[in-house]
C-alpha positions in Angstrom: 11.9 -6.3 0.0 11.3 -4.9 -3.5 7.7 -6.2 -3.6 7.0 -5.0 -0.1 8.4 -1.6 -0.9 6.1 -1.4 -4.0 3.1 -2.3 -1.9 3.9 0.2 0.9 4.6 2.9 -1.6 1.3 2.4 -3.4 -0.5 2.2 -0.1 1.1 5.4 1.1 0.1 7.2 -2.1 -3.5 6.0 -1.8 -3.5 7.1 1.8 -2.0 10.4 0.8 0.8 10.0 3.3 4.5 9.4 3.1 4.8 7.5 6.4 4.4 4.0 4.8 6.5 5.1 1.9 9.4 5.8 4.3 9.3 2.2 5.6 
């Protein structure tokens, strides 16, 4: 889950959204 969280967090930052970051 840690790696997935890092990926989603980075993706959310790049997309400028917090939706993925909340997952």
